[in-house]
Every structure is written in structure tokens, then in C-alpha cells.
N, C-alpha and C positions, 0 to 999 in steps of 0.2 A: 440148164446146168446149174447146180447149186454151189455156192461158195464154200470154202473150208469151214468146218464147224469148230469154233474156238473152244467151246465147252468140252466137246468130245475129244478134241486134241488134248485138252488139259487133263481129262480123265485118263487117257491113254498114257500121257507122260508121267503121271504119278503112279501108274499101275505097276505091280511087280510081275505081271504076266510075261512069259517068254515071247508072247506074240508081239510085244512092242520092243524087242531087243534092238531094233534099228534106231530107236530114239536115243540121242546122246543127252545124258543128264549133266547139269540142269538144262532144261529146254524151255519151251513156251516163250515168254517175253524176253528171257535173258539166258545167255550161254556163259560158259566160263570165260570165253574170249571177251564178252561184254564186260564182265566183272573185272577182268584184268585191265581193260581199257579205262574203266571208272577209277580203279586204284591208281593208275598212272596219272590221270587227270588231277585227282585229288592231291597226290604226292607233289606234283609239279605246280599246283595252283593254277591250272589252265582255266581261262575264262572263255565262254560263259559256263562251262561245265561245273566249275567250282561253285558258282552261285546256285546252280540247280542242285548240286549236292547239299549245300548248306540249307536249302529249303527242305530237303528230305530230312536232314539231321534235326531240324526244328520240330519235326513230327515224330521222331523216334523217341520211345519212352520205355526204358528197361523195367519200370515199375508198373506198367500198364496192367490193369486187371480186367478180364473179359466179363461180359454180361450175358453169357450163353443161356439160352432158354430152350424148352422143348418144342415150342411152336412159334413160328414167325408169321405175322399176318400183315398184309398190305392191301389198301385200296377199298376195303369193304366197310360199309356203315356198321356192320355187326362186329368188326374187329374189337376185341376188348382185352388188351389195347391194340391199336395199330402200331406195332412195335418194331417194324423192320429197320428203323435207324440203328438199333443196337447191333444188328448184324453188319450193316455196312460200315459202322464205325470200327467194329472189331476186325472185320476183314481188312480194312485199310491199315489198322495198327499191326496186324500180323504180317502183312506184306512189307510195310516200311521197316519194321524191326528185323524181318528176315533179310532184307537188303542190307541194312546197317551191319548185321552180323557178318554177312557174306563178304562185305567190303573191308571191314575193320578187324574181324576175328574176335570181337568182344562177345564172349559167351553170355553175358547178362542179357543181351538183346536177342540172341538165339533162344535163350530160355523164355524170354517174354513172348516171342513168336510161337514157340512150342506150347506155352501155357494157353494161349488164345486158341490155337488149333485143337488142342486136346479138349478144351472146354466145349467147343462146338461139336466135335466128333462124338463126345460123350453125352451130349444132351439133345441136339436137334433131331427131331423125327418128322416134322411136318412144316411145309411152307404153304400157307393158304391165303384166302382173301379173294378179291376181284381178279380180273385178268392180269392186273398188275403183279400178281404173284409170280408170273412168268418172267417179269423183269428181274425180280429178286433171284430166281433160279438161274437165269442166264448171267447176270452181272456179278452178283455176290458169289455165286458158285464158281465163276471163273477167277475172281479175286482170291478166294480161298485156295483154289487149285494152284495158282501161281505162287502163293506163299508156301504151300506144301512142297512144291517142286523145288523151290530154292532151299528150303530147310531140310530136304531129304538127305543132304550131304552133312548134316550136323550129327555127329556121333552120339550126342547126349539126348537126341530126340528119338523116342521109341514109339511114337504114335502114328507112324505112316500108315500101317495097315488099317487102323481104326478110322483114319481119315479117308482112305480109299473106300471103305465100306459105307461110311456115311455119305460120301459123294455119290456113290452108286444108288443107295436106297432112297435118298432124299432128292437129289438134284437131277440125276441122269434121266429118270423116267419123265420128269416134267419137261426137260429140254427136248427130249425126243418127241414127246406128244406135241409140243408147240411147233417144232420144226416140221412135223409130219402133217398136222392138221391146220396150222395157222388159225386155230380156234374157229374154223369155218369161214374165215374172212377172205381167203385167197392169198396167194403169195405176195401180191403187190401191196396190200394194205399194211402189213407189218414189216415191209422190206427194210426200212431204215433201222429197225431193231435187230434184224436177223441177217443183215448182209454179210456178217462175219461168222454166222452160226449155222451153216447148212451141213447136211449129213456127211460125216467122214467115215463113220462105221456103216456097214451094211445093215 
């Protein structure tokens, strides 16, 4: 029996399809109840939650500019360049800024998260490299999906459908292939990487 597939759950959660009507938005890593709890902790100065919040705040940046590109390459000697860090930095920034917007209501941070997501949905067409490319597909794909799932409630963001399309065309097929074949290595070899990524969709 395979464990729930986090990436496919993410794609389902940001999808506009009526087939996912049972999903309550926002979902994935955070619900509205989670955000209400965070707001309460911050307002009351509750520790250690306030210290954790302040760490997140130190990474939020309303002026953040994305470095989106058409191709991301990881792990291969022929990568020119091996540029996957630009994606994980941008995915992190989108996620942090989306959380900051959701908790504080400061639209400058919502705009920053939207700017990052729109840049990647408008540019990225290929993730390539060695087998490490599947780490990018699973980890950064999930990070982007979480940022989009939070931001879908932001009325000034109009890029949700473009984000869904990019996630489907770039990330979904890679994750599905990895989970189906384990790159010929058998289930146990990569299990530490995919214990949260088994098939949810048929």
C-alpha cells in the first residue's frame, strides 16, 4: 500500500475542477483554522510561537524579485548552468510571502508572492538533469503548490489558472513517472524520498 501523494494532493487542491469540490480551501499544509491560530498567537505574543513567527518575518520580503527561467537543471555534469537554486529560493520566497500576507493582510506581500508565482508559471517549461531532477519536481513542485494554495484567496492574484497549467505540464508527469517506476530501482531504494508521495490519483 502506498502512502498519500503530497504532490498530487497539492495539484488537486489548487485545481478548479469540480472533481475536487470536497477539498476545503485553503488546504495542504495550512487551513483557515491554522491561520486563525497563528494570528491569535502573534496578537497575544505567545511563546514559542511568536519566536517562530519572527523567524518567518525575517525571511518575508515585499520587494523580492523572482529569477524565473525556462529550464531548470540539477545534478548533471552537462547542466549549463546547474541552476536549480534559483527555483528553490523563489519557491521559498513565494511561500513565506504568501503566509505573511495571509496572517497580516498586507497586500504588498501578497503581491510579492503573486509576482513570483506568475514569473514561474509564465516561464518554466522543463526540469532536467540527472535523477536529481525528480527531487526538484517533488520538493519545489510541492512548495510552489502550497504557495499557490494559500494565495488563491487573494483577490488581486489572477494567475491561478496559469499556475495550475504549469504544474500539470511541468511537474505532474515527472512525479507520476517517478512514483510509478522508481527509476527502475524498486520501491525500497527511494523510499525515504517518496514516503509522502505515493499515488493519490488513479
